[in-house]
C-alpha positions in Angstrom: 11.1 -51.9 -5.7 7.6 -53.2 -6.3 4.6 -50.7 -6.4 3.5 -51.9 -2.9 6.9 -50.7 -1.6 6.6 -47.2 -3.0 5.7 -44.1 -1.1 2.2 -42.9 -1.9 0.9 -39.3 -1.9 -2.9 -39.1 -1.4 -4.5 -35.7 -2.2 -7.9 -35.4 -0.6 -9.9 -32.9 -2.6 -12.9 -33.3 -0.2 -10.6 -32.0 2.6 -9.6 -29.1 0.3 -13.3 -28.2 -0.2 -13.8 -28.4 3.6 -10.9 -26.0 4.2 -12.3 -23.6 1.6 -15.6 -23.7 3.4 -13.9 -23.1 6.8 -12.1 -20.0 5.4 -15.3 -18.7 3.9 -17.2 -19.2 7.2 -14.5 -17.1 9.0 -14.7 -14.3 6.4 -18.4 -13.7 5.6 -19.0 -11.3 2.8 -15.6 -11.7 1.2 -14.7 -13.6 -1.9 -12.4 -16.6 -1.2 -9.8 -16.6 -4.0 -7.3 -19.5 -4.3 -3.6 -19.2 -4.6 -2.4 -22.1 -6.7 1.1 -21.1 -7.6 3.9 -23.6 -7.6 1.6 -26.2 -9.2 -1.0 -25.9 -6.4 1.6 -25.9 -3.6 3.0 -29.0 -5.2 -0.3 -30.9 -5.1 -1.4 -30.3 -8.8 -2.8 -27.0 -9.8 -5.2 -28.6 -12.3 -7.1 -31.0 -10.0 -6.9 -28.5 -7.2 -8.3 -25.6 -9.2 -11.0 -27.7 -10.9 -12.3 -28.8 -7.5 -12.2 -25.3 -6.1 -14.0 -24.0 -9.1 -16.7 -26.6 -8.5 -17.0 -25.3 -4.9 -17.5 -21.7 -6.2 -14.0 -20.3 -6.5 -13.8 -17.8 -9.4 -10.5 -16.1 -8.8 -7.1 -17.7 -8.8 -3.5 -16.5 -8.2 -0.3 -17.9 -9.7 3.2 -16.6 -9.7 4.5 -17.0 -13.3 2.9 -16.3 -16.6 3.6 -20.0 -17.6 1.6 -21.1 -14.6 -1.3 -18.8 -15.7 -1.3 -20.2 -19.2 -1.3 -23.7 -17.9 -4.1 -23.0 -15.5 -6.2 -21.4 -18.2 -5.7 -24.6 -20.2 -6.7 -26.7 -17.2 -9.9 -24.7 -16.5 -10.9 -24.5 -20.1 -13.9 -22.4 -20.7 -14.8 -22.1 -17.1 -15.5 -18.6 -15.8 -12.4 -17.7 -13.8 -10.1 -14.8 -13.3 -6.4 -15.7 -13.1 -4.0 -13.2 -11.6 -0.3 -13.4 -12.3 1.8 -12.1 -9.4 4.9 -11.6 -11.6 3.2 -8.5 -13.0 3.6 -7.3 -16.6 6.9 -8.3 -18.2 7.5 -6.2 -21.3 7.7 -8.8 -24.0 5.1 -11.4 -22.9 2.3 -8.8 -22.5 0.4 -10.3 -25.4 0.6 -13.7 -23.8 -1.3 -12.3 -20.9 -4.0 -11.0 -23.2 -4.2 -14.2 -25.2 -4.7 -16.4 -22.1 -7.0 -13.8 -20.4 -4.6 -13.3 -17.5 -4.6 -10.3 -15.2 -1.2 -9.0 -14.2 -0.5 -7.9 -10.6 1.4 -4.7 -11.1 4.1 -4.3 -8.5 6.5 -1.5 -9.8 6.1 2.0 -11.2 7.6 0.8 -14.5 5.0 -2.0 -14.8 2.3 0.5 -14.0 3.4 2.8 -16.8 3.5 -0.2 -19.3 0.1 -1.3 -18.2 -1.5 1.9 -19.4 -1.5 0.6 -22.9 -2.8 -2.8 -22.0 -6.4 -1.9 -22.6 -7.8 -3.9 -19.7 -8.0 -3.7 -15.9 -5.1 -4.8 -13.8 -4.4 -5.6 -10.2 -2.2 -3.2 -8.3 0.0 -4.4 -5.4 1.1 -1.7 -2.9 3.7 -2.2 -0.2 2.2 -1.4 3.2 5.2 -2.5 5.3 6.3 -6.0 4.2 9.1 -4.4 2.1 9.1 -7.2 -0.4 6.9 -6.2 -3.4 4.6 -3.4 -4.3 4.4 0.2 -5.1 5.1 2.8 -2.4 2.2 4.9 -1.3 3.7 7.8 -3.3 4.0 5.7 -6.4 0.4 4.6 -6.0 -0.7 8.2 -5.9 1.2 9.0 -9.0 -0.5 6.2 -11.1 -4.0 6.6 -9.6 -5.1 8.7 -12.5 -5.2 7.0 -15.9 -4.6 3.4 -14.8 -7.6 1.1 -14.9 -7.3 -0.9 -11.6 -9.8 -3.6 -10.9 -8.1 -4.9 -7.7 -5.9 -3.2 -5.1 -3.9 -5.5 -2.9 -1.2 -5.7 -0.3 0.3 -8.5 1.8 0.6 -8.8 5.6 4.0 -9.7 6.9 3.0 -10.8 10.5 -0.5 -12.2 10.1 0.6 -15.5 11.8 1.0 -13.5 15.0 -2.4 -11.8 15.7 -0.9 -9.7 18.5 1.8 -8.2 16.3 1.4 -4.4 16.1 2.7 -4.5 12.5 -0.7 -5.9 11.4 -2.6 -2.8 12.5 0.0 -0.6 11.0 -0.3 -2.3 7.6 -4.1 -2.1 7.8 -4.0 1.6 8.4 -1.7 2.2 5.4 -3.9 -0.1 3.2 -6.9 2.0 4.1 -5.1 5.0 2.9 -4.3 3.3 -0.4 -7.9 2.2 -0.8 -8.9 5.8 -0.8 -6.9 6.4 -4.0 -8.8 3.7 -5.9 -12.5 4.0 -4.7 -13.8 1.9 -7.6 -11.4 -1.0 -7.2 -12.0 -4.1 -5.1 -9.5 -4.6 -2.2 -7.6 -7.6 -0.9 -5.2 -7.4 2.1 -5.5 -10.9 3.8 -4.0 -14.2 2.7 -4.7 -17.4 4.7 -3.5 -16.2 8.0 -4.9 -12.7 7.6 -8.3 -14.3 7.0 -8.6 -15.2 10.6 -7.5 -11.8 12.0 -11.0 -10.4 12.1 -13.5 -8.4 10.0 -11.2 -5.3 9.6 -8.9 -7.4 7.4 -11.4 -9.1 5.2 -12.0 -6.4 2.6 -13.5 -7.7 -0.6 -11.3 -10.7 -1.3 -9.3 -13.2 0.7 -6.3 -14.8 -1.1 -6.3 -18.2 0.5 -3.2 -20.3 0.0 -1.7 -22.6 2.6 -4.9 -22.6 4.6 -6.6 -24.4 1.7 -4.1 -27.2 2.0 -4.3 -27.5 5.8 -1.7 -25.2 7.1 -2.8 -23.4 10.3 -3.1 -19.6 10.3 -0.7 -19.3 13.2 1.8 -21.9 11.8 0.5 -24.6 14.1 -2.2 -27.2 13.7 -5.8 -25.8 13.6 -8.8 -28.0 14.1 -10.8 -26.0 11.7 -8.7 -27.3 8.8 -8.1 -30.8 7.5 -5.0 -32.4 6.0 -5.2 -32.4 2.2 -1.9 -34.2 1.6 -1.1 -37.6 3.1 2.3 -39.2 2.4 2.6 -42.8 3.4 5.2 -45.5 2.8 5.6 -49.2 4.0 8.0 -50.6 6.6 10.6 -52.7 4.8 12.6 -53.9 7.8 12.5 -54.1 11.6 15.9 -53.8 13.4 17.1 -54.1 17.0 19.7 -51.7 18.2 21.9 -52.0 21.2 23.2 -49.3 23.5 25.9 -47.3 21.6 24.9 -48.4 18.2 25.1 -45.5 15.7 22.6 -45.0 13.0 22.9 -43.7 9.5 25.3 -41.3 7.9 27.5 -39.2 10.2 26.4 -41.1 13.3 23.6 -38.6 13.7 21.9 -40.8 16.3 23.3 -43.1 18.9 21.1 -45.6 20.7 21.0 -44.8 24.4 19.9 -48.4 25.1 18.2 -51.3 23.4 15.9 -50.1 20.8 13.5 -51.4 18.2 13.4 -49.4 15.0 11.6 -49.6 11.6 13.1 -48.9 8.2 10.6 -47.1 5.9 10.7 -46.9 2.1 10.7 -43.1 1.8 13.2 -40.4 2.2 14.1 -36.8 1.3 13.8 -37.8 -2.4 10.1 -38.3 -1.7 9.8 -35.0 0.2 10.5 -35.8 3.8 12.8 -33.0 4.9 16.0 -34.3 6.4 16.2 -31.5 9.0 13.1 -32.9 10.7 14.9 -36.0 12.0 15.2 -35.9 15.8 12.3 -33.6 16.5 9.9 -34.8 13.8 7.6 -37.8 14.0 5.7 -40.2 11.8 2.5 -42.1 12.7 2.8 -45.9 12.9 1.1 -48.7 14.8 -1.4 -46.2 16.2 1.0 -43.7 17.8 3.5 -40.9 16.9 7.0 -42.3 16.3 10.2 -40.3 16.4 12.1 -39.8 13.1 15.7 -41.0 13.8 17.2 -40.7 10.4 16.2 -39.5 7.0 18.2 -40.5 3.9 17.4 -40.1 0.2 15.4 -43.3 -0.2 14.7 -44.6 3.3 14.2 -43.3 6.8 14.2 -44.9 10.2 11.7 -44.4 13.0 11.6 -45.5 16.6 9.1 -48.3 17.0 9.1 -49.6 20.5 6.1 -52.0 20.0 3.7 -53.1 17.3 4.2 -52.8 13.5 5.5 -55.3 11.1 7.2 -55.4 7.7 4.6 -54.3 5.1 2.7 -52.0 7.4 2.0 -48.5 6.2 3.5 -45.5 8.0 2.0 -42.1 7.7 4.8 -39.5 7.2 2.4 -36.5 6.6 -1.3 -36.4 6.9 -4.2 -36.3 9.5 -2.0 -37.8 12.2 1.5 -36.7 11.2 0.5 -33.0 11.0 1.8 -30.6 8.4 2.6 -27.8 10.8 4.3 -30.1 13.2 6.6 -31.4 10.4 7.4 -27.9 9.3 8.3 -26.9 12.9 10.5 -29.9 13.4 12.3 -29.0 10.1 12.7 -25.4 11.0 10.6 -24.2 8.1 7.0 -23.4 7.1 4.2 -25.6 5.9 4.5 -24.1 2.4 8.0 -25.5 1.9 7.0 -28.9 3.2 4.3 -29.2 0.5 6.2 -27.9 -2.4 9.1 -30.3 -1.6 6.9 -33.3 -2.1 8.4 -35.0 -5.1 6.8 -36.7 -8.1 8.4 -40.1 -7.1 5.6 -41.0 -4.7 2.6 -42.5 -6.5 -0.1 -39.9 -6.6 -3.8 -40.7 -5.9 -6.6 -38.1 -5.9 -9.7 -38.5 -3.8 -12.8 -36.6 -4.7 -11.7 -35.6 -8.1 
């Protein structure tokens, strides 16, 4: 396959900067930190973090210690705090110190080990998500003698502003904040940033919102697409009524149909579960995804389009949240599944 027939992933760092500014505008007075775990949600932690730093970001969150070390190398001597959500593993503690990483302590055992670290830590407290974090009782027990620079928790229902769980978690977090009056506080991630001033605290941990995912898991006009996945049409075919398409006869033509074969598939990151309800953008309109195989996919193309034309599979017209909904997942998974096979191009680097 020639380079012109490959899928192409364009990462628009100007759109990233726009989204950061949109989140900052919605949260005046709060620092907008960036969550760049999983290699910047699959889009490249290095280029993403460098552009965000140029836009004023000074705090970054990663999941693994290796991610933190790599990010420190990418940012070089730039002034940046890097938080590691994995916390404080026993053996690699010196690695955290060497790379100037701040562990996010999430268990009582980690809190005890952190007493000998000799530097401030972040402390995650569980306020009702029941995933990670100290209980309120455990937080009380470690409040004396542990140097905490940031106290944080995570909202479990922030994508639904009307959900009562949000207010319940906020009330518990306020109680936790009272135990650490000198620490900065962070409760909201991307979705929580749009819940209102009560949730802002001192820091917003922006993740999927930076990359264009809407705060309510649906497209949001305030945010722009950062990732655009395109691929060319390699064939146009005509189906007759009753013709079955692809593996397992997953689609049967109800009548005469014109379809386009596109040079991308789930090996490039197009989630197979999206076929049927998902769409691509071709010849100026949304086109239904009929089949998704490893290397090719098929879209309905009633009119227009020709071999060699570029189809947008994800981007400003084929929206991230729409693809996630069609696949029965979330925007985060759509992005991290984008593979390295597609040729990558950065705009605004």
